[in-house]
PDBQT receptor file of N, H, CA, C and O in Angstrom, charges set to zero:
ATOM      1  N   MET A   1     133.052 124.647 138.224  1.00  0.00    +0.000 N 
ATOM      2  CA  MET A   1     132.202 124.045 137.204  1.00  0.00    +0.000 C 
ATOM      3  C   MET A   1     133.014 123.861 135.930  1.00  0.00    +0.000 C 
ATOM      4  O   MET A   1     133.786 124.732 135.529  1.00  0.00    +0.000 OA
ATOM      5  N   ASN A   2     132.829 122.753 135.333  1.00  0.00    +0.000 N 
ATOM      6  H   ASN A   2     132.202 122.045 135.659  1.00  0.00    +0.000 HD
ATOM      7  CA  ASN A   2     133.537 122.367 134.138  1.00  0.00    +0.000 C 
ATOM      8  C   ASN A   2     132.894 123.004 132.910  1.00  0.00    +0.000 C 
ATOM      9  O   ASN A   2     131.724 123.382 132.956  1.00  0.00    +0.000 OA
ATOM     10  N   LEU A   3     133.643 123.130 131.810  1.00  0.00    +0.000 N 
ATOM     11  H   LEU A   3     134.594 122.823 131.773  1.00  0.00    +0.000 HD
ATOM     12  CA  LEU A   3     133.051 123.647 130.583  1.00  0.00    +0.000 C 
ATOM     13  C   LEU A   3     132.046 122.674 129.997  1.00  0.00    +0.000 C 
ATOM     14  O   LEU A   3     131.093 123.085 129.335  1.00  0.00    +0.000 OA
ATOM     15  N   ILE A   4     132.252 121.385 130.235  1.00  0.00    +0.000 N 
ATOM     16  H   ILE A   4     133.027 121.051 130.773  1.00  0.00    +0.000 HD
ATOM     17  CA  ILE A   4     131.397 120.361 129.644  1.00  0.00    +0.000 C 
ATOM     18  C   ILE A   4     130.190 120.075 130.528  1.00  0.00    +0.000 C 
ATOM     19  O   ILE A   4     129.091 119.845 130.021  1.00  0.00    +0.000 OA
ATOM     20  N   GLU A   5     130.380 120.086 131.819  1.00  0.00    +0.000 N 
ATOM     21  H   GLU A   5     131.272 120.273 132.230  1.00  0.00    +0.000 HD
ATOM     22  CA  GLU A   5     129.299 119.722 132.718  1.00  0.00    +0.000 C 
ATOM     23  C   GLU A   5     128.681 120.946 133.373  1.00  0.00    +0.000 C 
ATOM     24  O   GLU A   5     129.390 121.842 133.832  1.00  0.00    +0.000 OA
ATOM     25  N   SER A   6     127.375 120.979 133.413  1.00  0.00    +0.000 N 
ATOM     26  H   SER A   6     126.799 120.252 133.041  1.00  0.00    +0.000 HD
ATOM     27  CA  SER A   6     126.676 122.021 134.142  1.00  0.00    +0.000 C 
ATOM     28  C   SER A   6     126.303 121.469 135.509  1.00  0.00    +0.000 C 
ATOM     29  O   SER A   6     126.751 120.387 135.888  1.00  0.00    +0.000 OA
ATOM     30  N   LYS A   7     125.493 122.202 136.241  1.00  0.00    +0.000 N 
ATOM     31  H   LYS A   7     125.129 123.081 135.932  1.00  0.00    +0.000 HD
ATOM     32  CA  LYS A   7     125.112 121.744 137.576  1.00  0.00    +0.000 C 
ATOM     33  C   LYS A   7     124.287 120.463 137.523  1.00  0.00    +0.000 C 
ATOM     34  O   LYS A   7     124.322 119.666 138.460  1.00  0.00    +0.000 OA
ATOM     35  N   LYS A   8     123.557 120.261 136.452  1.00  0.00    +0.000 N 
ATOM     36  H   LYS A   8     123.528 120.909 135.691  1.00  0.00    +0.000 HD
ATOM     37  CA  LYS A   8     122.715 119.072 136.313  1.00  0.00    +0.000 C 
ATOM     38  C   LYS A   8     123.470 117.887 135.732  1.00  0.00    +0.000 C 
ATOM     39  O   LYS A   8     122.919 116.788 135.667  1.00  0.00    +0.000 OA
ATOM     40  N   GLY A   9     124.695 118.074 135.314  1.00  0.00    +0.000 N 
ATOM     41  H   GLY A   9     125.142 118.967 135.367  1.00  0.00    +0.000 HD
ATOM     42  CA  GLY A   9     125.454 117.019 134.654  1.00  0.00    +0.000 C 
ATOM     43  C   GLY A   9     125.575 117.314 133.178  1.00  0.00    +0.000 C 
ATOM     44  O   GLY A   9     124.985 118.271 132.676  1.00  0.00    +0.000 OA
ATOM     45  N   ALA A  10     126.322 116.512 132.500  1.00  0.00    +0.000 N 
ATOM     46  H   ALA A  10     126.801 115.734 132.907  1.00  0.00    +0.000 HD
ATOM     47  CA  ALA A  10     126.537 116.717 131.067  1.00  0.00    +0.000 C 
ATOM     48  C   ALA A  10     125.278 116.363 130.292  1.00  0.00    +0.000 C 
ATOM     49  O   ALA A  10     124.592 115.389 130.601  1.00  0.00    +0.000 OA
ATOM     50  N   SER A  11     124.989 117.164 129.290  1.00  0.00    +0.000 N 
ATOM     51  H   SER A  11     125.545 117.956 129.039  1.00  0.00    +0.000 HD
ATOM     52  CA  SER A  11     123.822 116.886 128.457  1.00  0.00    +0.000 C 
ATOM     53  C   SER A  11     124.127 115.706 127.539  1.00  0.00    +0.000 C 
ATOM     54  O   SER A  11     125.294 115.395 127.298  1.00  0.00    +0.000 OA
ATOM     55  N   PRO A  12     123.093 115.049 127.027  1.00  0.00    +0.000 N 
ATOM     56  CA  PRO A  12     123.322 113.921 126.106  1.00  0.00    +0.000 C 
ATOM     57  C   PRO A  12     124.104 114.321 124.859  1.00  0.00    +0.000 C 
ATOM     58  O   PRO A  12     124.865 113.516 124.323  1.00  0.00    +0.000 OA
ATOM     59  N   MET A  13     123.924 115.566 124.391  1.00  0.00    +0.000 N 
ATOM     60  H   MET A  13     123.306 116.220 124.827  1.00  0.00    +0.000 HD
ATOM     61  CA  MET A  13     124.673 116.032 123.221  1.00  0.00    +0.000 C 
ATOM     62  C   MET A  13     126.163 116.041 123.518  1.00  0.00    +0.000 C 
ATOM     63  O   MET A  13     126.963 115.600 122.692  1.00  0.00    +0.000 OA
ATOM     64  N   ASN A  14     126.545 116.543 124.698  1.00  0.00    +0.000 N 
ATOM     65  H   ASN A  14     125.895 116.902 125.368  1.00  0.00    +0.000 HD
ATOM     66  CA  ASN A  14     127.956 116.580 125.057  1.00  0.00    +0.000 C 
ATOM     67  C   ASN A  14     128.517 115.179 125.241  1.00  0.00    +0.000 C 
ATOM     68  O   ASN A  14     129.638 114.898 124.815  1.00  0.00    +0.000 OA
ATOM     69  N   LYS A  15     127.744 114.293 125.874  1.00  0.00    +0.000 N 
ATOM     70  H   LYS A  15     126.834 114.521 126.220  1.00  0.00    +0.000 HD
ATOM     71  CA  LYS A  15     128.211 112.923 126.066  1.00  0.00    +0.000 C 
ATOM     72  C   LYS A  15     128.406 112.229 124.727  1.00  0.00    +0.000 C 
ATOM     73  O   LYS A  15     129.409 111.547 124.519  1.00  0.00    +0.000 OA
ATOM     74  N   SER A  16     127.462 112.397 123.827  1.00  0.00    +0.000 N 
ATOM     75  H   SER A  16     126.646 112.951 123.996  1.00  0.00    +0.000 HD
ATOM     76  CA  SER A  16     127.557 111.769 122.506  1.00  0.00    +0.000 C 
ATOM     77  C   SER A  16     128.758 112.296 121.738  1.00  0.00    +0.000 C 
ATOM     78  O   SER A  16     129.474 111.537 121.084  1.00  0.00    +0.000 OA
ATOM     79  N   PHE A  17     128.968 113.608 121.824  1.00  0.00    +0.000 N 
ATOM     80  H   PHE A  17     128.386 114.224 122.354  1.00  0.00    +0.000 HD
ATOM     81  CA  PHE A  17     130.096 114.202 121.118  1.00  0.00    +0.000 C 
ATOM     82  C   PHE A  17     131.420 113.712 121.687  1.00  0.00    +0.000 C 
ATOM     83  O   PHE A  17     132.342 113.410 120.929  1.00  0.00    +0.000 OA
ATOM     84  N   LEU A  18     131.528 113.630 123.002  1.00  0.00    +0.000 N 
ATOM     85  H   LEU A  18     130.779 113.876 123.618  1.00  0.00    +0.000 HD
ATOM     86  CA  LEU A  18     132.771 113.178 123.613  1.00  0.00    +0.000 C 
ATOM     87  C   LEU A  18     133.060 111.715 123.297  1.00  0.00    +0.000 C 
ATOM     88  O   LEU A  18     134.211 111.344 123.071  1.00  0.00    +0.000 OA
ATOM     89  N   ILE A  19     132.024 110.887 123.280  1.00  0.00    +0.000 N 
ATOM     90  H   ILE A  19     131.088 111.188 123.463  1.00  0.00    +0.000 HD
ATOM     91  CA  ILE A  19     132.213 109.483 122.908  1.00  0.00    +0.000 C 
ATOM     92  C   ILE A  19     132.677 109.378 121.459  1.00  0.00    +0.000 C 
ATOM     93  O   ILE A  19     133.586 108.606 121.152  1.00  0.00    +0.000 OA
ATOM     94  N   ALA A  20     132.056 110.155 120.562  1.00  0.00    +0.000 N 
ATOM     95  H   ALA A  20     131.318 110.782 120.811  1.00  0.00    +0.000 HD
ATOM     96  CA  ALA A  20     132.445 110.129 119.154  1.00  0.00    +0.000 C 
ATOM     97  C   ALA A  20     133.860 110.663 118.956  1.00  0.00    +0.000 C 
ATOM     98  O   ALA A  20     134.618 110.125 118.149  1.00  0.00    +0.000 OA
ATOM     99  N   LEU A  21     134.220 111.713 119.683  1.00  0.00    +0.000 N 
ATOM    100  H   LEU A  21     133.605 112.151 120.338  1.00  0.00    +0.000 HD
ATOM    101  CA  LEU A  21     135.569 112.268 119.568  1.00  0.00    +0.000 C 
ATOM    102  C   LEU A  21     136.622 111.280 120.064  1.00  0.00    +0.000 C 
ATOM    103  O   LEU A  21     137.662 111.097 119.431  1.00  0.00    +0.000 OA
ATOM    104  N   LEU A  22     136.344 110.653 121.190  1.00  0.00    +0.000 N 
ATOM    105  H   LEU A  22     135.499 110.802 121.704  1.00  0.00    +0.000 HD
ATOM    106  CA  LEU A  22     137.282 109.668 121.725  1.00  0.00    +0.000 C 
ATOM    107  C   LEU A  22     137.423 108.477 120.782  1.00  0.00    +0.000 C 
ATOM    108  O   LEU A  22     138.527 107.976 120.567  1.00  0.00    +0.000 OA
ATOM    109  N   SER A  23     136.310 108.029 120.225  1.00  0.00    +0.000 N 
ATOM    110  H   SER A  23     135.413 108.436 120.399  1.00  0.00    +0.000 HD
ATOM    111  CA  SER A  23     136.395 106.901 119.293  1.00  0.00    +0.000 C 
ATOM    112  C   SER A  23     137.144 107.292 118.023  1.00  0.00    +0.000 C 
ATOM    113  O   SER A  23     137.855 106.466 117.452  1.00  0.00    +0.000 OA
ATOM    114  N   TRP A  24     136.997 108.536 117.572  1.00  0.00    +0.000 N 
ATOM    115  H   TRP A  24     136.419 109.207 118.036  1.00  0.00    +0.000 HD
ATOM    116  CA  TRP A  24     137.719 108.984 116.387  1.00  0.00    +0.000 C 
ATOM    117  C   TRP A  24     139.224 108.991 116.632  1.00  0.00    +0.000 C 
ATOM    118  O   TRP A  24     139.998 108.529 115.794  1.00  0.00    +0.000 OA
ATOM    119  N   ILE A  25     139.634 109.513 117.778  1.00  0.00    +0.000 N 
ATOM    120  H   ILE A  25     139.006 109.888 118.460  1.00  0.00    +0.000 HD
ATOM    121  CA  ILE A  25     141.062 109.567 118.101  1.00  0.00    +0.000 C 
ATOM    122  C   ILE A  25     141.643 108.156 118.212  1.00  0.00    +0.000 C 
ATOM    123  O   ILE A  25     142.683 107.856 117.626  1.00  0.00    +0.000 OA
ATOM    124  N   VAL A  26     140.968 107.303 118.963  1.00  0.00    +0.000 N 
ATOM    125  H   VAL A  26     140.123 107.547 119.440  1.00  0.00    +0.000 HD
ATOM    126  CA  VAL A  26     141.473 105.943 119.178  1.00  0.00    +0.000 C 
ATOM    127  C   VAL A  26     141.503 105.159 117.865  1.00  0.00    +0.000 C 
ATOM    128  O   VAL A  26     142.493 104.494 117.561  1.00  0.00    +0.000 OA
ATOM    129  N   LEU A  27     140.431 105.235 117.095  1.00  0.00    +0.000 N 
ATOM    130  H   LEU A  27     139.626 105.775 117.341  1.00  0.00    +0.000 HD
ATOM    131  CA  LEU A  27     140.384 104.478 115.836  1.00  0.00    +0.000 C 
ATOM    132  C   LEU A  27     141.392 104.981 114.814  1.00  0.00    +0.000 C 
ATOM    133  O   LEU A  27     142.041 104.181 114.140  1.00  0.00    +0.000 OA
ATOM    134  N   SER A  28     141.529 106.287 114.691  1.00  0.00    +0.000 N 
ATOM    135  H   SER A  28     141.002 106.937 115.238  1.00  0.00    +0.000 HD
ATOM    136  CA  SER A  28     142.480 106.796 113.698  1.00  0.00    +0.000 C 
ATOM    137  C   SER A  28     143.914 106.419 114.058  1.00  0.00    +0.000 C 
ATOM    138  O   SER A  28     144.700 106.064 113.180  1.00  0.00    +0.000 OA
ATOM    139  N   LEU A  29     144.259 106.494 115.336  1.00  0.00    +0.000 N 
ATOM    140  H   LEU A  29     143.621 106.783 116.049  1.00  0.00    +0.000 HD
ATOM    141  CA  LEU A  29     145.614 106.105 115.734  1.00  0.00    +0.000 C 
ATOM    142  C   LEU A  29     145.842 104.599 115.598  1.00  0.00    +0.000 C 
ATOM    143  O   LEU A  29     146.882 104.162 115.105  1.00  0.00    +0.000 OA
ATOM    144  N   SER A  30     144.865 103.817 116.036  1.00  0.00    +0.000 N 
ATOM    145  H   SER A  30     144.020 104.173 116.437  1.00  0.00    +0.000 HD
ATOM    146  CA  SER A  30     145.058 102.363 115.978  1.00  0.00    +0.000 C 
ATOM    147  C   SER A  30     145.069 101.853 114.535  1.00  0.00    +0.000 C 
ATOM    148  O   SER A  30     145.831 100.940 114.216  1.00  0.00    +0.000 OA
ATOM    149  N   LEU A  31     144.247 102.420 113.665  1.00  0.00    +0.000 N 
ATOM    150  H   LEU A  31     143.628 103.161 113.924  1.00  0.00    +0.000 HD
ATOM    151  CA  LEU A  31     144.275 102.009 112.262  1.00  0.00    +0.000 C 
ATOM    152  C   LEU A  31     145.572 102.432 111.587  1.00  0.00    +0.000 C 
ATOM    153  O   LEU A  31     146.087 101.717 110.728  1.00  0.00    +0.000 OA
ATOM    154  N   THR A  32     146.100 103.587 111.970  1.00  0.00    +0.000 N 
ATOM    155  H   THR A  32     145.681 104.167 112.668  1.00  0.00    +0.000 HD
ATOM    156  CA  THR A  32     147.375 104.034 111.417  1.00  0.00    +0.000 C 
ATOM    157  C   THR A  32     148.504 103.114 111.862  1.00  0.00    +0.000 C 
ATOM    158  O   THR A  32     149.355 102.737 111.057  1.00  0.00    +0.000 OA
ATOM    159  N   PHE A  33     148.513 102.754 113.138  1.00  0.00    +0.000 N 
ATOM    160  H   PHE A  33     147.821 103.060 113.792  1.00  0.00    +0.000 HD
ATOM    161  CA  PHE A  33     149.546 101.859 113.642  1.00  0.00    +0.000 C 
ATOM    162  C   PHE A  33     149.387 100.441 113.087  1.00  0.00    +0.000 C 
ATOM    163  O   PHE A  33     150.351  99.677 113.047  1.00  0.00    +0.000 OA
ATOM    164  N   ALA A  34     148.183 100.095 112.664  1.00  0.00    +0.000 N 
ATOM    165  H   ALA A  34     147.400 100.716 112.697  1.00  0.00    +0.000 HD
ATOM    166  CA  ALA A  34     147.953  98.768 112.088  1.00  0.00    +0.000 C 
ATOM    167  C   ALA A  34     148.451  98.673 110.651  1.00  0.00    +0.000 C 
ATOM    168  O   ALA A  34     148.439  97.589 110.067  1.00  0.00    +0.000 OA
ATOM    169  N   GLY A  35     148.886  99.785 110.076  1.00  0.00    +0.000 N 
ATOM    170  H   GLY A  35     148.896 100.665 110.551  1.00  0.00    +0.000 HD
ATOM    171  CA  GLY A  35     149.468  99.739 108.743  1.00  0.00    +0.000 C 
ATOM    172  C   GLY A  35     148.603 100.302 107.648  1.00  0.00    +0.000 C 
ATOM    173  O   GLY A  35     148.983 100.242 106.478  1.00  0.00    +0.000 OA
ATOM    174  N   ILE A  36     147.450 100.848 107.985  1.00  0.00    +0.000 N 
ATOM    175  H   ILE A  36     147.142 100.896 108.935  1.00  0.00    +0.000 HD
ATOM    176  CA  ILE A  36     146.587 101.473 106.982  1.00  0.00    +0.000 C 
ATOM    177  C   ILE A  36     147.091 102.899 106.749  1.00  0.00    +0.000 C 
ATOM    178  O   ILE A  36     147.549 103.556 107.684  1.00  0.00    +0.000 OA
ATOM    179  N   TYR A  37     147.008 103.380 105.504  1.00  0.00    +0.000 N 
ATOM    180  H   TYR A  37     146.636 102.847 104.744  1.00  0.00    +0.000 HD
ATOM    181  CA  TYR A  37     147.442 104.741 105.205  1.00  0.00    +0.000 C 
ATOM    182  C   TYR A  37     146.714 105.735 106.102  1.00  0.00    +0.000 C 
ATOM    183  O   TYR A  37     145.557 105.530 106.470  1.00  0.00    +0.000 OA
ATOM    184  N   PHE A  38     147.410 106.813 106.446  1.00  0.00    +0.000 N 
ATOM    185  H   PHE A  38     148.350 106.979 106.147  1.00  0.00    +0.000 HD
ATOM    186  CA  PHE A  38     146.884 107.783 107.406  1.00  0.00    +0.000 C 
ATOM    187  C   PHE A  38     145.567 108.395 106.943  1.00  0.00    +0.000 C 
ATOM    188  O   PHE A  38     144.628 108.495 107.732  1.00  0.00    +0.000 OA
ATOM    189  N   THR A  39     145.480 108.804 105.681  1.00  0.00    +0.000 N 
ATOM    190  H   THR A  39     146.243 108.722 105.040  1.00  0.00    +0.000 HD
ATOM    191  CA  THR A  39     144.255 109.440 105.201  1.00  0.00    +0.000 C 
ATOM    192  C   THR A  39     143.094 108.441 105.153  1.00  0.00    +0.000 C 
ATOM    193  O   THR A  39     141.950 108.802 105.428  1.00  0.00    +0.000 OA
ATOM    194  N   THR A  40     143.386 107.212 104.810  1.00  0.00    +0.000 N 
ATOM    195  H   THR A  40     144.316 106.918 104.587  1.00  0.00    +0.000 HD
ATOM    196  CA  THR A  40     142.348 106.177 104.811  1.00  0.00    +0.000 C 
ATOM    197  C   THR A  40     141.877 105.896 106.233  1.00  0.00    +0.000 C 
ATOM    198  O   THR A  40     140.684 105.715 106.475  1.00  0.00    +0.000 OA
ATOM    199  N   ALA A  41     142.822 105.861 107.175  1.00  0.00    +0.000 N 
ATOM    200  H   ALA A  41     143.792 106.008 106.979  1.00  0.00    +0.000 HD
ATOM    201  CA  ALA A  41     142.477 105.640 108.578  1.00  0.00    +0.000 C 
ATOM    202  C   ALA A  41     141.615 106.777 109.108  1.00  0.00    +0.000 C 
ATOM    203  O   ALA A  41     140.668 106.541 109.858  1.00  0.00    +0.000 OA
ATOM    204  N   LEU A  42     141.937 108.013 108.722  1.00  0.00    +0.000 N 
ATOM    205  H   LEU A  42     142.706 108.205 108.112  1.00  0.00    +0.000 HD
ATOM    206  CA  LEU A  42     141.112 109.152 109.150  1.00  0.00    +0.000 C 
ATOM    207  C   LEU A  42     139.702 109.065 108.579  1.00  0.00    +0.000 C 
ATOM    208  O   LEU A  42     138.732 109.358 109.278  1.00  0.00    +0.000 OA
ATOM    209  N   GLY A  43     139.583 108.667 107.322  1.00  0.00    +0.000 N 
ATOM    210  H   GLY A  43     140.372 108.429 106.755  1.00  0.00    +0.000 HD
ATOM    211  CA  GLY A  43     138.264 108.544 106.699  1.00  0.00    +0.000 C 
ATOM    212  C   GLY A  43     137.418 107.464 107.345  1.00  0.00    +0.000 C 
ATOM    213  O   GLY A  43     136.239 107.680 107.626  1.00  0.00    +0.000 OA
ATOM    214  N   ILE A  44     138.013 106.304 107.582  1.00  0.00    +0.000 N 
ATOM    215  H   ILE A  44     138.970 106.128 107.354  1.00  0.00    +0.000 HD
ATOM    216  CA  ILE A  44     137.285 105.206 108.230  1.00  0.00    +0.000 C 
ATOM    217  C   ILE A  44     136.887 105.603 109.652  1.00  0.00    +0.000 C 
ATOM    218  O   ILE A  44     135.758 105.357 110.078  1.00  0.00    +0.000 OA
ATOM    219  N   ALA A  45     137.818 106.217 110.379  1.00  0.00    +0.000 N 
ATOM    220  H   ALA A  45     138.734 106.417 110.033  1.00  0.00    +0.000 HD
ATOM    221  CA  ALA A  45     137.525 106.639 111.754  1.00  0.00    +0.000 C 
ATOM    222  C   ALA A  45     136.445 107.708 111.779  1.00  0.00    +0.000 C 
ATOM    223  O   ALA A  45     135.614 107.721 112.687  1.00  0.00    +0.000 OA
ATOM    224  N   THR A  46     136.440 108.602 110.802  1.00  0.00    +0.000 N 
ATOM    225  H   THR A  46     137.115 108.592 110.064  1.00  0.00    +0.000 HD
ATOM    226  CA  THR A  46     135.411 109.641 110.734  1.00  0.00    +0.000 C 
ATOM    227  C   THR A  46     134.032 109.030 110.510  1.00  0.00    +0.000 C 
ATOM    228  O   THR A  46     133.070 109.406 111.179  1.00  0.00    +0.000 OA
ATOM    229  N   LEU A  47     133.931 108.094 109.578  1.00  0.00    +0.000 N 
ATOM    230  H   LEU A  47     134.713 107.788 109.034  1.00  0.00    +0.000 HD
ATOM    231  CA  LEU A  47     132.636 107.462 109.306  1.00  0.00    +0.000 C 
ATOM    232  C   LEU A  47     132.117 106.697 110.527  1.00  0.00    +0.000 C 
ATOM    233  O   LEU A  47     130.934 106.774 110.856  1.00  0.00    +0.000 OA
ATOM    234  N   ILE A  48     133.001 105.966 111.188  1.00  0.00    +0.000 N 
ATOM    235  H   ILE A  48     133.962 105.903 110.920  1.00  0.00    +0.000 HD
ATOM    236  CA  ILE A  48     132.583 105.211 112.367  1.00  0.00    +0.000 C 
ATOM    237  C   ILE A  48     132.196 106.158 113.503  1.00  0.00    +0.000 C 
ATOM    238  O   ILE A  48     131.251 105.883 114.242  1.00  0.00    +0.000 OA
ATOM    239  N   SER A  49     132.917 107.265 113.647  1.00  0.00    +0.000 N 
ATOM    240  H   SER A  49     133.685 107.488 113.047  1.00  0.00    +0.000 HD
ATOM    241  CA  SER A  49     132.605 108.229 114.705  1.00  0.00    +0.000 C 
ATOM    242  C   SER A  49     131.282 108.937 114.451  1.00  0.00    +0.000 C 
ATOM    243  O   SER A  49     130.535 109.212 115.390  1.00  0.00    +0.000 OA
ATOM    244  N   ILE A  50     130.988 109.231 113.200  1.00  0.00    +0.000 N 
ATOM    245  H   ILE A  50     131.595 109.008 112.437  1.00  0.00    +0.000 HD
ATOM    246  CA  ILE A  50     129.688 109.833 112.878  1.00  0.00    +0.000 C 
ATOM    247  C   ILE A  50     128.569 108.862 113.219  1.00  0.00    +0.000 C 
ATOM    248  O   ILE A  50     127.546 109.252 113.780  1.00  0.00    +0.000 OA
ATOM    249  N   ALA A  51     128.772 107.590 112.875  1.00  0.00    +0.000 N 
ATOM    250  H   ALA A  51     129.604 107.273 112.419  1.00  0.00    +0.000 HD
ATOM    251  CA  ALA A  51     127.764 106.581 113.208  1.00  0.00    +0.000 C 
ATOM    252  C   ALA A  51     127.606 106.435 114.723  1.00  0.00    +0.000 C 
ATOM    253  O   ALA A  51     126.490 106.268 115.217  1.00  0.00    +0.000 OA
ATOM    254  N   ALA A  52     128.710 106.496 115.454  1.00  0.00    +0.000 N 
ATOM    255  H   ALA A  52     129.615 106.632 115.053  1.00  0.00    +0.000 HD
ATOM    256  CA  ALA A  52     128.639 106.405 116.914  1.00  0.00    +0.000 C 
ATOM    257  C   ALA A  52     127.907 107.604 117.499  1.00  0.00    +0.000 C 
ATOM    258  O   ALA A  52     127.106 107.453 118.422  1.00  0.00    +0.000 OA
ATOM    259  N   PHE A  53     128.179 108.802 116.965  1.00  0.00    +0.000 N 
ATOM    260  H   PHE A  53     128.830 108.925 116.216  1.00  0.00    +0.000 HD
ATOM    261  CA  PHE A  53     127.482 109.999 117.448  1.00  0.00    +0.000 C 
ATOM    262  C   PHE A  53     125.985 109.898 117.208  1.00  0.00    +0.000 C 
ATOM    263  O   PHE A  53     125.184 110.180 118.099  1.00  0.00    +0.000 OA
ATOM    264  N   VAL A  54     125.614 109.499 116.010  1.00  0.00    +0.000 N 
ATOM    265  H   VAL A  54     126.264 109.270 115.285  1.00  0.00    +0.000 HD
ATOM    266  CA  VAL A  54     124.184 109.387 115.684  1.00  0.00    +0.000 C 
ATOM    267  C   VAL A  54     123.519 108.338 116.570  1.00  0.00    +0.000 C 
ATOM    268  O   VAL A  54     122.410 108.551 117.060  1.00  0.00    +0.000 OA
ATOM    269  N   PHE A  55     124.186 107.214 116.777  1.00  0.00    +0.000 N 
ATOM    270  H   PHE A  55     125.087 107.040 116.380  1.00  0.00    +0.000 HD
ATOM    271  CA  PHE A  55     123.616 106.171 117.631  1.00  0.00    +0.000 C 
ATOM    272  C   PHE A  55     123.410 106.678 119.048  1.00  0.00    +0.000 C 
ATOM    273  O   PHE A  55     122.316 106.550 119.598  1.00  0.00    +0.000 OA
ATOM    274  N   PHE A  56     124.449 107.251 119.646  1.00  0.00    +0.000 N 
ATOM    275  H   PHE A  56     125.338 107.355 119.199  1.00  0.00    +0.000 HD
ATOM    276  CA  PHE A  56     124.326 107.686 121.033  1.00  0.00    +0.000 C 
ATOM    277  C   PHE A  56     123.405 108.882 121.180  1.00  0.00    +0.000 C 
ATOM    278  O   PHE A  56     122.717 108.998 122.195  1.00  0.00    +0.000 OA
ATOM    279  N   GLU A  57     123.369 109.771 120.204  1.00  0.00    +0.000 N 
ATOM    280  H   GLU A  57     123.928 109.676 119.380  1.00  0.00    +0.000 HD
ATOM    281  CA  GLU A  57     122.530 110.963 120.303  1.00  0.00    +0.000 C 
ATOM    282  C   GLU A  57     121.044 110.625 120.149  1.00  0.00    +0.000 C 
ATOM    283  O   GLU A  57     120.213 111.110 120.917  1.00  0.00    +0.000 OA
ATOM    284  N   TYR A  58     120.714 109.797 119.162  1.00  0.00    +0.000 N 
ATOM    285  H   TYR A  58     121.389 109.403 118.539  1.00  0.00    +0.000 HD
ATOM    286  CA  TYR A  58     119.299 109.586 118.826  1.00  0.00    +0.000 C 
ATOM    287  C   TYR A  58     118.725 108.267 119.323  1.00  0.00    +0.000 C 
ATOM    288  O   TYR A  58     117.503 108.116 119.348  1.00  0.00    +0.000 OA
ATOM    289  N   GLU A  59     119.537 107.326 119.712  1.00  0.00    +0.000 N 
ATOM    290  H   GLU A  59     120.529 107.448 119.692  1.00  0.00    +0.000 HD
ATOM    291  CA  GLU A  59     119.020 106.041 120.181  1.00  0.00    +0.000 C 
ATOM    292  C   GLU A  59     119.309 105.799 121.650  1.00  0.00    +0.000 C 
ATOM    293  O   GLU A  59     118.377 105.684 122.446  1.00  0.00    +0.000 OA
ATOM    294  N   PHE A  60     120.553 105.721 122.023  1.00  0.00    +0.000 N 
ATOM    295  H   PHE A  60     121.310 105.814 121.376  1.00  0.00    +0.000 HD
ATOM    296  CA  PHE A  60     120.942 105.289 123.363  1.00  0.00    +0.000 C 
ATOM    297  C   PHE A  60     120.445 106.231 124.440  1.00  0.00    +0.000 C 
ATOM    298  O   PHE A  60     119.792 105.789 125.385  1.00  0.00    +0.000 OA
ATOM    299  N   PHE A  61     120.735 107.516 124.325  1.00  0.00    +0.000 N 
ATOM    300  H   PHE A  61     121.265 107.875 123.558  1.00  0.00    +0.000 HD
ATOM    301  CA  PHE A  61     120.347 108.448 125.376  1.00  0.00    +0.000 C 
ATOM    302  C   PHE A  61     118.858 108.774 125.330  1.00  0.00    +0.000 C 
ATOM    303  O   PHE A  61     118.300 109.173 126.352  1.00  0.00    +0.000 OA
ATOM    304  N   GLN A  62     118.195 108.620 124.191  1.00  0.00    +0.000 N 
ATOM    305  H   GLN A  62     118.649 108.296 123.360  1.00  0.00    +0.000 HD
ATOM    306  CA  GLN A  62     116.748 108.827 124.132  1.00  0.00    +0.000 C 
ATOM    307  C   GLN A  62     116.022 107.699 124.827  1.00  0.00    +0.000 C 
ATOM    308  O   GLN A  62     115.033 107.937 125.520  1.00  0.00    +0.000 OA
ATOM    309  N   ILE A  63     116.500 106.455 124.654  1.00  0.00    +0.000 N 
ATOM    310  H   ILE A  63     117.303 106.262 124.091  1.00  0.00    +0.000 HD
ATOM    311  CA  ILE A  63     115.895 105.310 125.332  1.00  0.00    +0.000 C 
ATOM    312  C   ILE A  63     116.109 105.447 126.838  1.00  0.00    +0.000 C 
ATOM    313  O   ILE A  63     115.202 105.185 127.628  1.00  0.00    +0.000 OA
ATOM    314  N   LYS A  64     117.294 105.851 127.221  1.00  0.00    +0.000 N 
ATOM    315  H   LYS A  64     118.031 106.064 126.580  1.00  0.00    +0.000 HD
ATOM    316  CA  LYS A  64     117.613 106.007 128.640  1.00  0.00    +0.000 C 
ATOM    317  C   LYS A  64     116.749 107.096 129.262  1.00  0.00    +0.000 C 
ATOM    318  O   LYS A  64     116.348 106.975 130.420  1.00  0.00    +0.000 OA
ATOM    319  N   LYS A  65     116.455 108.160 128.513  1.00  0.00    +0.000 N 
ATOM    320  H   LYS A  65     116.780 108.258 127.572  1.00  0.00    +0.000 HD
ATOM    321  CA  LYS A  65     115.659 109.265 129.029  1.00  0.00    +0.000 C 
ATOM    322  C   LYS A  65     114.199 108.846 129.232  1.00  0.00    +0.000 C 
ATOM    323  O   LYS A  65     113.576 109.270 130.206  1.00  0.00    +0.000 OA
ATOM    324  N   THR A  66     113.641 108.027 128.340  1.00  0.00    +0.000 N 
ATOM    325  H   THR A  66     114.146 107.682 127.549  1.00  0.00    +0.000 HD
ATOM    326  CA  THR A  66     112.234 107.655 128.447  1.00  0.00    +0.000 C 
ATOM    327  C   THR A  66     111.980 106.568 129.487  1.00  0.00    +0.000 C 
ATOM    328  O   THR A  66     110.839 106.396 129.915  1.00  0.00    +0.000 OA
ATOM    329  N   GLU A  67     113.005 105.831 129.905  1.00  0.00    +0.000 N 
ATOM    330  H   GLU A  67     113.932 105.971 129.556  1.00  0.00    +0.000 HD
ATOM    331  CA  GLU A  67     112.808 104.791 130.900  1.00  0.00    +0.000 C 
ATOM    332  C   GLU A  67     112.578 105.344 132.296  1.00  0.00    +0.000 C 
ATOM    333  O   GLU A  67     111.943 104.689 133.123  1.00  0.00    +0.000 OA
ATOM    334  N   CYS A  68     113.079 106.529 132.568  1.00  0.00    +0.000 N 
ATOM    335  H   CYS A  68     113.595 107.061 131.896  1.00  0.00    +0.000 HD
ATOM    336  CA  CYS A  68     112.985 107.088 133.913  1.00  0.00    +0.000 C 
ATOM    337  C   CYS A  68     111.587 107.518 134.268  1.00  0.00    +0.000 C 
ATOM    338  O   CYS A  68     111.354 108.010 135.372  1.00  0.00    +0.000 OA
TER     339      CYS A  68
């Protein structure tokens, strides 16, 4: 058994967090390589990742849960 997944599968909180973490890593690296200052890239990536977490946690997975 994985640390992230239980027997029932990953919870929506874990999925949302992993999506936000992955987007933060990808955005911060890509913005840095695009020529934006590192601290500015981290700030922009953090804001976008927070928005992605909130979207997936409170909108996407809640809609998916109520459709079943």
